[in-house]
C-alpha positions as CSV (number, residue, x, y, z in Angstrom):
1,M,-29.1,-9.9,-15.4
2,E,-30.1,-13.1,-17.2
3,I,-31.9,-13.0,-20.5
4,F,-35.1,-14.4,-19.2
5,E,-35.2,-11.9,-16.3
6,L,-34.8,-9.1,-18.8
7,A,-37.5,-10.6,-21.0
8,K,-39.9,-10.7,-18.1
9,L,-39.1,-7.1,-17.3
10,L,-39.7,-6.2,-20.9
11,G,-43.0,-8.1,-20.9
12,E,-44.1,-6.3,-17.8
13,A,-43.2,-2.9,-19.4
14,I,-45.1,-3.8,-22.6
15,K,-48.1,-4.9,-20.5
16,K,-48.3,-1.4,-19.0
17,D,-48.2,0.3,-22.5
18,I,-51.4,2.2,-23.2
19,R,-52.0,0.1,-26.3
20,L,-52.1,-3.1,-24.3
21,V,-54.2,-1.5,-21.5
22,E,-56.7,-0.3,-24.1
23,F,-56.6,-3.7,-25.9
24,N,-57.4,-5.6,-22.7
25,E,-60.2,-3.2,-21.9
26,A,-61.6,-3.7,-25.4
27,K,-61.3,-7.4,-25.1
28,I,-63.4,-7.4,-22.0
29,A,-66.0,-5.1,-23.7
30,Y,-66.0,-7.5,-26.7
31,E,-66.6,-10.5,-24.5
32,N,-69.3,-8.7,-22.5
33,D,-71.2,-7.3,-25.6
34,A,-74.3,-9.5,-25.4
35,A,-75.6,-8.5,-28.9
36,L,-72.2,-9.3,-30.4
37,Q,-71.8,-12.6,-28.6
38,G,-75.3,-13.6,-29.6
39,A,-74.6,-12.8,-33.2
40,L,-71.3,-14.7,-33.1
41,K,-73.0,-17.8,-31.6
42,E,-75.8,-17.7,-34.1
43,Y,-73.3,-17.2,-37.0
44,E,-71.5,-20.4,-35.9
45,V,-74.8,-22.3,-35.6
46,Q,-75.9,-21.1,-39.0
47,Q,-72.5,-22.1,-40.5
48,E,-73.0,-25.6,-39.0
49,A,-76.5,-25.8,-40.4
50,L,-75.3,-24.8,-43.8
51,Q,-72.6,-27.4,-43.7
52,A,-75.1,-30.1,-42.7
53,E,-77.5,-29.1,-45.5
54,M,-74.7,-29.0,-48.1
55,V,-73.6,-32.6,-47.4
56,K,-77.1,-34.0,-47.8
57,D,-77.9,-35.9,-51.0
58,D,-81.3,-34.2,-51.2
59,R,-80.2,-30.6,-50.6
60,D,-82.9,-28.1,-50.1
61,L,-81.8,-25.0,-52.1
62,V,-84.4,-22.8,-50.5
63,T,-83.1,-23.7,-47.1
64,I,-79.5,-23.1,-48.3
65,D,-80.4,-19.7,-49.7
66,A,-82.2,-18.8,-46.4
67,I,-79.2,-19.9,-44.3
68,N,-76.8,-18.0,-46.6
69,E,-78.9,-14.9,-46.3
70,R,-79.0,-15.1,-42.5
71,I,-75.2,-15.7,-42.4
72,N,-74.6,-12.6,-44.5
73,Q,-76.9,-10.5,-42.2
74,L,-75.1,-11.8,-39.2
75,Y,-71.7,-11.2,-40.8
76,Q,-72.6,-7.5,-41.4
77,E,-74.0,-7.2,-37.9
78,I,-70.7,-8.6,-36.5
79,V,-68.2,-6.6,-38.6
80,T,-70.0,-3.3,-38.0
81,N,-70.3,-3.8,-34.2
82,S,-68.4,-1.1,-32.3
83,S,-66.9,-3.6,-29.8
84,F,-65.7,-5.8,-32.7
85,L,-64.3,-2.8,-34.6
86,R,-62.5,-1.4,-31.6
87,L,-60.9,-4.7,-30.7
88,N,-59.7,-5.2,-34.3
89,Q,-58.2,-1.7,-34.4
90,L,-56.4,-2.1,-31.1
91,Q,-55.2,-5.6,-32.2
92,L,-53.5,-3.9,-35.2
93,E,-51.9,-1.4,-32.8
94,V,-50.7,-4.1,-30.5
95,N,-49.3,-6.1,-33.5
96,E,-47.5,-2.9,-34.6
97,L,-46.0,-2.4,-31.1
98,M,-44.8,-6.0,-31.0
99,N,-43.2,-5.7,-34.5
100,E,-41.4,-2.6,-33.3
101,V,-40.2,-4.3,-30.2
102,N,-39.0,-7.3,-32.3
103,N,-37.3,-5.0,-34.8
104,T,-35.5,-3.2,-31.9
105,I,-34.3,-6.6,-30.5
106,T,-33.2,-7.8,-33.9
107,C,-31.4,-4.5,-34.5
108,A,-29.6,-4.9,-31.2
109,I,-28.6,-8.5,-32.0
110,T,-27.6,-8.0,-35.6
111,G,-26.7,-4.4,-35.8
112,E,-29.1,-4.0,-38.8
113,D,-32.4,-2.4,-38.7
114,P,-34.9,-4.9,-40.3
115,K,-37.0,-2.0,-41.6
116,T,-34.1,-0.8,-43.7
117,A,-32.3,-4.1,-44.5
118,C,-31.6,-4.7,-48.1
119,T,-34.0,-7.3,-49.6
120,H,-32.2,-7.2,-53.0
121,N,-35.6,-6.3,-54.4
122,C,-35.6,-2.6,-55.3
123,A,-39.4,-2.5,-55.4
124,T,-39.4,-2.9,-51.6
125,C,-36.5,-0.5,-51.0
126,K,-36.7,2.8,-49.1
127,S,-33.2,3.7,-50.1
128,S,-31.3,4.6,-53.3
129,C,-28.3,2.4,-52.8
130,H,-28.3,0.8,-56.3
């Protein structure tokens, strides 16, 4: 079997992994969360308004403070939103899965496990080889 055929099979298998299934479901929930999407859009608009005010020669500090306060409120609303938190957590799990897959492939190619390979920096070592 050719390398790219195997890669396609691997991709299809990874796609079926529960972590990817849940991630894709969380992504849909994130995109369909009206409150979150509204906050994200307003956050972007407020950032643009802040930039526009900051470049003015006659900056209005009261307006800048008000925009900054609103940006901070929106930020808190966004980062505490359950859809946002779930998607971020699942993204970490997917990243971990992909790192494990890449490490497995690297180990198969080189014969060395990248997780235990010597970095010549004993502070990063999980072994007692020196």
